[in-house]
TORKOL-4160 file (C-alpha; in steps of 0.2 Angstrom, whole numbers, padded with zeros to 4 digits, m for minus):
85
<pt num="1" X="0000" Y="0000" Z="0000"/>
<pt num="2" X="0006" Y="0017" Z="m0004"/>
<pt num="3" X="0003" Y="0031" Z="0009"/>
<pt num="4" X="0006" Y="0049" Z="0006"/>
<pt num="5" X="0010" Y="0061" Z="0022"/>
<pt num="6" X="0011" Y="0079" Z="0022"/>
<pt num="7" X="0024" Y="0087" Z="0032"/>
<pt num="8" X="0032" Y="0104" Z="0033"/>
<pt num="9" X="0049" Y="0107" Z="0025"/>
<pt num="10" X="0059" Y="0107" Z="0042"/>
<pt num="11" X="0052" Y="0090" Z="0047"/>
<pt num="12" X="0056" Y="0083" Z="0030"/>
<pt num="13" X="0074" Y="0090" Z="0031"/>
<pt num="14" X="0076" Y="0082" Z="0049"/>
<pt num="15" X="0068" Y="0066" Z="0044"/>
<pt num="16" X="0080" Y="0065" Z="0029"/>
<pt num="17" X="0095" Y="0069" Z="0040"/>
<pt num="18" X="0091" Y="0057" Z="0053"/>
<pt num="19" X="0088" Y="0043" Z="0039"/>
<pt num="20" X="0104" Y="0046" Z="0031"/>
<pt num="21" X="0113" Y="0046" Z="0048"/>
<pt num="22" X="0106" Y="0029" Z="0053"/>
<pt num="23" X="0107" Y="0022" Z="0035"/>
<pt num="24" X="0088" Y="0019" Z="0034"/>
<pt num="25" X="0075" Y="0024" Z="0021"/>
<pt num="26" X="0060" Y="0036" Z="0025"/>
<pt num="27" X="0048" Y="0022" Z="0022"/>
<pt num="28" X="0057" Y="0010" Z="0035"/>
<pt num="29" X="0057" Y="0023" Z="0048"/>
<pt num="30" X="0038" Y="0028" Z="0046"/>
<pt num="31" X="0033" Y="0009" Z="0045"/>
<pt num="32" X="0043" Y="0006" Z="0062"/>
<pt num="33" X="0034" Y="0021" Z="0070"/>
<pt num="34" X="0016" Y="0015" Z="0063"/>
<pt num="35" X="0019" Y="m0001" Z="0071"/>
<pt num="36" X="0025" Y="0005" Z="0087"/>
<pt num="37" X="0009" Y="0017" Z="0088"/>
<pt num="38" X="m0002" Y="0003" Z="0085"/>
<pt num="39" X="0006" Y="m0008" Z="0097"/>
<pt num="40" X="0005" Y="0004" Z="0112"/>
<pt num="41" X="m0014" Y="0007" Z="0111"/>
<pt num="42" X="m0022" Y="m0010" Z="0107"/>
<pt num="43" X="m0040" Y="m0010" Z="0101"/>
<pt num="44" X="m0053" Y="m0013" Z="0115"/>
<pt num="45" X="m0070" Y="m0018" Z="0114"/>
<pt num="46" X="m0084" Y="m0005" Z="0116"/>
<pt num="47" X="m0089" Y="m0013" Z="0133"/>
<pt num="48" X="m0071" Y="m0010" Z="0140"/>
<pt num="49" X="m0071" Y="0008" Z="0133"/>
<pt num="50" X="m0089" Y="0009" Z="0142"/>
<pt num="51" X="m0082" Y="0003" Z="0158"/>
<pt num="52" X="m0067" Y="0014" Z="0158"/>
<pt num="53" X="m0078" Y="0029" Z="0154"/>
<pt num="54" X="m0093" Y="0025" Z="0167"/>
<pt num="55" X="m0082" Y="0016" Z="0180"/>
<pt num="56" X="m0092" Y="0001" Z="0176"/>
<pt num="57" X="m0108" Y="0009" Z="0182"/>
<pt num="58" X="m0125" Y="0003" Z="0173"/>
<pt num="59" X="m0135" Y="0017" Z="0167"/>
<pt num="60" X="m0146" Y="0025" Z="0181"/>
<pt num="61" X="m0165" Y="0024" Z="0179"/>
<pt num="62" X="m0169" Y="0036" Z="0193"/>
<pt num="63" X="m0165" Y="0052" Z="0183"/>
<pt num="64" X="m0172" Y="0059" Z="0167"/>
<pt num="65" X="m0169" Y="0047" Z="0153"/>
<pt num="66" X="m0151" Y="0044" Z="0150"/>
<pt num="67" X="m0152" Y="0037" Z="0133"/>
<pt num="68" X="m0156" Y="0055" Z="0126"/>
<pt num="69" X="m0139" Y="0062" Z="0131"/>
<pt num="70" X="m0130" Y="0047" Z="0135"/>
<pt num="71" X="m0122" Y="0046" Z="0117"/>
<pt num="72" X="m0116" Y="0064" Z="0119"/>
<pt num="73" X="m0109" Y="0061" Z="0136"/>
<pt num="74" X="m0099" Y="0046" Z="0132"/>
<pt num="75" X="m0092" Y="0055" Z="0116"/>
<pt num="76" X="m0086" Y="0070" Z="0126"/>
<pt num="77" X="m0078" Y="0059" Z="0139"/>
<pt num="78" X="m0069" Y="0050" Z="0126"/>
<pt num="79" X="m0064" Y="0066" Z="0117"/>
<pt num="80" X="m0057" Y="0073" Z="0133"/>
<pt num="81" X="m0047" Y="0057" Z="0136"/>
<pt num="82" X="m0040" Y="0055" Z="0119"/>
<pt num="83" X="m0042" Y="0070" Z="0109"/>
<pt num="84" X="m0054" Y="0074" Z="0095"/>
<pt num="85" X="m0051" Y="0065" Z="0077"/>
């Protein structure tokens, strides 16, 4: 697969210099970085994410219907933790 990445000229020069110094290609370095990124944050199930965000608590029925704003609440908590994408 071919992937195009846009980077600023300063970063490109720094990458080229580092690759030359280490005797590696840009592709090899970027592949290794992507593999490391994917390995550090394994995929979790929706249930695991829900438990992390809510502390494992079941939705409460003694307040207003939570289904109305439940999705918005979960999304806001995930954005706060992991940033917007």
